[in-house]
C-alpha positions in Angstrom: 0.0 0.0 0.0 2.8 2.4 0.8 3.3 5.1 3.4 1.4 8.4 3.9 3.7 11.3 3.1 4.4 13.8 5.9 4.8 17.0 3.9 6.9 19.5 5.7 6.1 22.0 3.0 2.4 21.9 3.8 2.9 21.9 7.6 5.3 24.8 7.4 2.9 26.7 5.2 0.1 26.3 7.8 2.4 27.4 10.7 3.6 30.4 8.7 0.0 31.5 8.1 -0.5 31.3 11.9 2.7 33.3 12.5 1.7 36.0 9.9 -1.5 36.5 11.8 0.4 36.7 15.2 2.8 39.3 13.7 -0.1 41.4 12.4 -1.8 41.3 15.9 1.5 42.2 17.7 1.8 45.2 15.4 -1.9 46.3 15.5 -2.5 45.7 19.2 0.9 46.4 20.8 2.9 48.3 18.2 5.5 45.5 18.3 7.4 44.3 15.2 9.5 41.2 15.7 13.1 41.7 14.5 15.7 39.2 13.4 19.3 39.8 12.5 21.4 37.3 10.6 25.2 37.5 10.7 27.2 35.9 7.9 31.0 35.8 7.9 32.5 35.0 4.5 31.1 34.0 1.2 30.2 30.3 1.5 27.6 29.6 -1.1 25.5 27.3 1.0 25.5 29.7 3.9 24.5 32.6 1.6 21.6 30.5 0.3 20.4 29.6 3.9 20.6 33.2 5.1 18.8 34.5 2.0 16.0 32.0 2.6 15.7 33.0 6.2 15.5 36.7 5.3 12.9 36.0 2.6 10.7 34.1 5.0 11.0 36.8 7.6 9.8 39.5 5.2 6.9 37.4 4.0 5.7 37.1 7.6 6.1 40.8 8.4 9.2 40.3 10.6 11.8 43.0 10.4 14.9 41.3 9.0 18.5 42.6 8.9 21.4 40.8 7.3 25.0 41.7 8.2 27.7 40.2 6.0 31.3 40.4 7.1 34.5 39.6 5.2 36.0 36.2 5.8 39.0 37.7 7.6 36.8 39.4 10.3 38.5 38.8 13.6 36.8 37.0 16.5 36.9 40.2 18.6 35.1 42.2 15.9 32.4 39.5 15.6 31.9 39.4 19.4 31.7 43.2 19.4 28.9 43.0 16.7 27.0 40.4 18.7 27.1 42.5 21.8 25.8 45.5 19.8 22.9 43.4 18.6 22.3 42.2 22.2 21.7 45.9 23.2 19.6 46.7 20.1 15.9 46.7 21.3 14.8 46.5 17.7 16.3 43.0 17.4 14.6 40.1 19.1 16.5 37.3 17.5 20.2 36.9 16.7 21.4 34.2 14.3 25.1 33.7 13.5 25.3 31.5 10.5 27.5 28.5 10.9 30.1 27.3 10.1 32.3 30.2 10.9 35.9 30.6 9.6 38.4 28.4 11.4 40.1 31.3 13.2 36.9 32.1 15.1 35.8 30.0 18.1 32.2 29.1 17.3 31.3 28.2 20.9 32.6 31.6 22.2 30.5 33.5 19.7 27.3 31.5 20.3 27.7 31.8 24.1 28.0 35.6 23.7 24.5 35.8 22.3 21.9 37.0 24.9 19.9 33.8 25.8 16.7 35.9 25.4 17.7 36.5 21.7 19.1 33.0 21.0 16.4 32.0 18.5 18.5 29.0 17.3 18.3 27.5 20.8 22.0 26.8 21.0 23.0 28.8 24.1 23.8 26.7 27.2 21.1 28.5 29.2 18.5 27.4 26.7 19.9 23.9 26.3 19.9 23.5 30.1 16.3 24.7 30.3 15.3 22.3 27.6 16.8 19.4 29.4 14.9 20.4 32.6 11.7 20.8 30.6 11.4 24.5 31.3 10.1 27.1 28.9 12.8 28.2 26.5 13.8 28.5 22.8 13.8 25.0 21.4 16.4 24.2 18.7 14.7 24.6 15.3 15.0 21.3 13.6 14.0 19.2 16.6 11.1 21.6 17.3 10.1 21.1 13.7 10.1 17.4 14.0 7.8 17.6 17.0 5.4 19.8 15.0 5.4 17.3 12.1 4.5 14.4 14.5 1.8 16.4 16.3 0.1 17.8 13.2 0.1 14.4 11.5 -1.7 12.9 14.5 1.0 10.4 15.2 0.8 9.1 18.8 4.2 9.0 20.4 3.1 8.0 24.0 4.8 4.8 24.9 6.3 4.5 21.4 9.7 2.9 20.8 11.7 5.7 19.2 15.1 5.1 17.7 17.2 8.1 16.8 20.2 7.6 14.5 22.7 10.4 15.1 23.9 12.1 18.2 24.6 15.7 17.1 24.0 18.7 19.4 21.8 20.2 16.7 19.4 17.3 16.1 20.1 13.9 17.8 20.6 14.8 21.4 17.9 17.5 21.7 15.2 15.4 19.9 16.0 12.5 22.1 15.6 14.7 25.2 12.4 16.3 24.0 10.6 13.1 23.1 11.2 11.4 26.4 9.7 14.4 28.3 6.1 14.5 29.5 4.8 16.7 26.7 2.8 16.5 23.5 4.8 14.5 20.9 6.7 13.1 23.9 6.3 10.3 26.5 8.3 8.0 24.3 10.9 5.4 25.1 14.2 6.5 23.4 17.1 4.7 22.0 19.9 6.9 20.7 22.2 5.3 18.2 25.4 6.5 16.5 28.5 5.5 14.5 29.7 3.2 17.3 26.4 1.4 17.8 26.7 -2.4 17.3 24.2 -3.9 15.0 22.2 -0.8 14.2 19.5 -2.8 12.4 18.7 -4.7 15.6 17.6 -1.4 17.1 15.8 0.1 14.1 13.8 -3.1 13.4 12.0 -2.8 16.7 11.3 0.9 16.4 7.8 2.3 16.1 9.3 5.7 15.0 12.8 6.2 13.5 14.4 9.6 13.2 17.4 9.4 10.9 19.9 12.2 11.4 23.3 10.6 10.6 24.2 12.5 7.5 24.8 9.3 5.5 22.8 9.0 2.2 20.4 6.0 2.0 21.8 4.5 5.2 18.4 3.2 6.3 17.2 0.3 4.1 13.9 -1.5 3.9 15.5 -4.5 5.6 16.2 -2.4 8.7 12.6 -1.4 9.5 9.4 -3.2 10.5 6.1 -2.9 8.8 4.1 0.2 9.9 7.1 2.2 11.1 7.0 6.0 11.1 10.1 7.5 9.5 11.4 11.0 9.9 14.3 11.6 7.6 16.5 14.6 8.7 19.3 13.9 6.2 20.0 16.3 3.4 22.9 14.9 1.4 24.2 16.2 -1.9 24.9 13.1 -4.1 25.4 14.8 -7.4 24.5 17.5 -9.8 21.9 17.5 -12.5 22.5 18.5 -16.1 21.1 22.0 -15.3 23.6 22.3 -12.4 21.1 21.8 -9.7 22.2 19.7 -6.6 20.7 16.2 -6.4 19.7 15.5 -2.8 19.2 12.3 -0.9 18.1 11.7 2.6 19.5 9.2 5.1 16.7 6.8 4.2 16.2 4.8 1.1 12.9 6.5 0.5 11.7 4.4 -2.5 12.1 1.1 -0.7 11.3 2.1 2.9 8.0 3.9 2.0 6.6 0.5 0.9 6.8 -0.7 4.5 6.3 2.5 6.5 3.0 3.9 7.6 4.3 7.5 7.5 7.4 9.0 6.0 9.0 12.4 5.3 10.5 13.0 1.8 13.8 14.7 1.0 13.5 17.5 0.0 10.1 18.8 1.3 10.1 17.0 4.7 12.0 18.3 7.7 13.8 21.0 5.8 11.0 23.6 5.4 10.3 23.2 9.1 13.6 24.5 10.4 13.3 28.0 9.1 9.6 28.1 10.1 10.5 27.2 13.7 13.2 29.9 13.7 10.5 32.4 12.8 8.2 31.0 15.5 11.0 31.5 18.1 11.6 35.1 16.8 7.9 36.0 17.1 7.8 34.5 20.6 11.0 36.4 21.6 9.3 39.7 20.5 6.2 39.0 22.5 8.1 38.0 25.5 10.4 41.1 25.4 7.2 43.2 25.3 5.8 41.4 28.3 3.0 39.9 26.2 3.9 36.2 26.5 
């Protein structure tokens, strides 16, 4: 029969419509316009593309968006000074420093310099700590997006066996923490796998839900999953270039084969990807409301 497709594009569109209404109400009732600054160091094409997409989405929602592009030889001290300036700017509610940074700049030092109340990426230790404790905070955007996909698709996670493949600070660790908490799209039993896991297939075959975030194309095959599994594919791997010069993308999951056994599955592209920027905007709007004492 084949799996139902979880369209991140459709879910993101619905959330953005909600956010656009929230922004309009903040402006009309409270005179508040959420503001986001994106800081890009260097001219990496992928980073330029990501930042452009974030700014485009912000403007579509009515969010004030400012992009600051710095030369690749910008010093760490100069970047830290700029971050502090943005921390003090009341017009800015969210600060995003696009990663990766040039090798001469300490990424952790820069991320930790961001005011936790403006850390809309959810990477600051204060927000990470609050997330682990189950307190209100900015959630990291990709894991937050995964939760929304599960919730809005009506997938019951309570008591489910969830296997996460990948232990990054950006996806694997936070989504594992969030899904074991007493929360909507939580209350699950979590197994976190990684590159040193013995017999990965033994874990994935018993999973009710698999979240693949290892960064390895087509890693999860049909033989590694049970019938009726829910599959969330976070991987975005460039495996080639089309005749027109467009990148050919593949997820961490063998989509064609696995979708014949799964009950639900996200595609690549059009699955988790659109959710990440959307949740960044959700964090920015909430930051503005909170700064104004509204939320």
